[in-house]
C-alpha positions in Angstrom: 0.0 0.0 0.1 1.4 3.4 -1.0 1.7 6.1 1.6 1.1 8.9 -0.9 -1.1 8.6 -4.1 -1.0 11.9 -5.9 0.6 12.3 -9.2 2.4 15.6 -10.3 4.0 17.0 -13.4 7.1 19.1 -12.8 8.6 21.4 -15.5 12.2 22.4 -14.9 13.6 25.2 -17.2 16.5 24.2 -19.3 18.7 26.0 -21.8 16.7 24.6 -24.7 13.2 24.6 -23.2 11.6 22.6 -20.3 12.3 19.2 -18.9 9.0 17.5 -18.2 8.9 14.9 -15.3 5.9 13.0 -14.0 6.2 11.8 -10.4 3.8 9.3 -8.9 3.5 8.6 -5.2 3.7 12.1 -3.8 1.3 14.2 -1.7 -0.3 17.4 -2.9 -1.6 19.6 0.0 -3.4 22.9 -0.1 -3.6 25.4 2.7 -5.8 28.6 2.7 -5.1 31.2 5.4 -7.3 34.1 6.1 -6.4 37.1 8.2 -7.6 40.7 8.9 -4.9 43.1 7.9 -5.5 46.8 7.7 -9.3 46.4 7.9 -9.3 44.1 4.9 -9.5 40.4 4.8 -6.5 38.9 3.2 -6.5 35.3 1.8 -3.2 33.5 1.2 -3.1 30.1 -0.5 -0.1 27.9 -0.1 0.5 24.5 -1.7 3.1 22.0 -0.6 4.1 18.8 -2.5 5.9 16.1 -0.5 8.1 13.8 -2.4 9.4 10.5 -0.8 12.1 8.0 -1.9 13.1 7.3 -4.6 13.7 10.9 -5.5 13.3 11.4 -9.4 14.3 15.0 -9.4 17.1 17.3 -8.3 15.1 20.1 -6.7 18.2 21.7 -5.3 18.6 23.7 -8.4 15.0 25.0 -8.9 14.5 28.4 -10.2 11.5 31.0 -10.5 10.8 29.5 -14.0 10.1 26.0 -12.7 6.5 24.8 -12.1 4.4 22.0 -10.6 1.1 20.8 -11.8 -1.2 18.3 -10.1 -1.8 15.3 -12.2 -0.2 14.1 -15.5 -0.1 17.2 -17.8 0.8 16.2 -21.4 1.6 19.7 -22.8 5.0 21.3 -22.3 5.5 25.1 -21.9 7.0 27.0 -24.8 8.0 30.6 -25.4 4.9 31.1 -27.6 2.1 33.3 -26.3 -0.6 31.2 -24.9 1.8 28.3 -24.2 4.1 29.9 -21.7 4.4 28.4 -18.2 2.4 31.4 -16.8 -0.4 30.7 -19.4 -0.6 27.0 -18.3 -0.7 28.0 -14.7 -3.8 30.0 -15.5 -5.5 27.1 -17.2 -4.6 24.6 -14.5 -5.9 25.8 -11.1 -3.9 23.1 -9.2 -0.5 24.4 -10.2 2.2 27.0 -9.4 5.7 28.2 -9.4 8.4 26.6 -7.1 9.2 29.1 -4.2 10.9 26.9 -1.6 12.4 23.5 -1.3 12.8 21.9 2.2 15.1 18.8 1.8 14.6 16.2 4.6 16.3 13.4 2.7 19.0 13.0 5.4 16.3 11.7 7.9 16.6 8.1 9.1 12.9 7.5 8.7 10.4 8.9 6.1 13.0 10.7 4.1 11.2 13.4 2.1 11.5 16.6 0.1 8.8 19.2 0.5 8.2 21.8 -2.2 6.2 25.0 -1.6 4.5 26.6 -4.6 2.1 29.5 -5.0 
């Protein structure tokens, strides 16, 4: 029995385009936080994706041009209008840009890497 059952598609910017990697057996988790700030209600949505062994990606080299999508996304971003990574993120509500990586792969039990996107 698998611990995590979600599938994500990761696009990592390369010199010649984007590298597409589909990872099965991870966990997609969304958090919505609301707070009152300056008399206005502010809503912040944060998504974390938890990867467990075996690690198929090297997330230590992520950039602001790398994105993660929930599910198996067949299309790949290009530099053409309508097909850029930002355009794809608008079309897929469960997606985002990688903002932080928390590497816990040195743990003795449940080695994992958590990625924060928004």
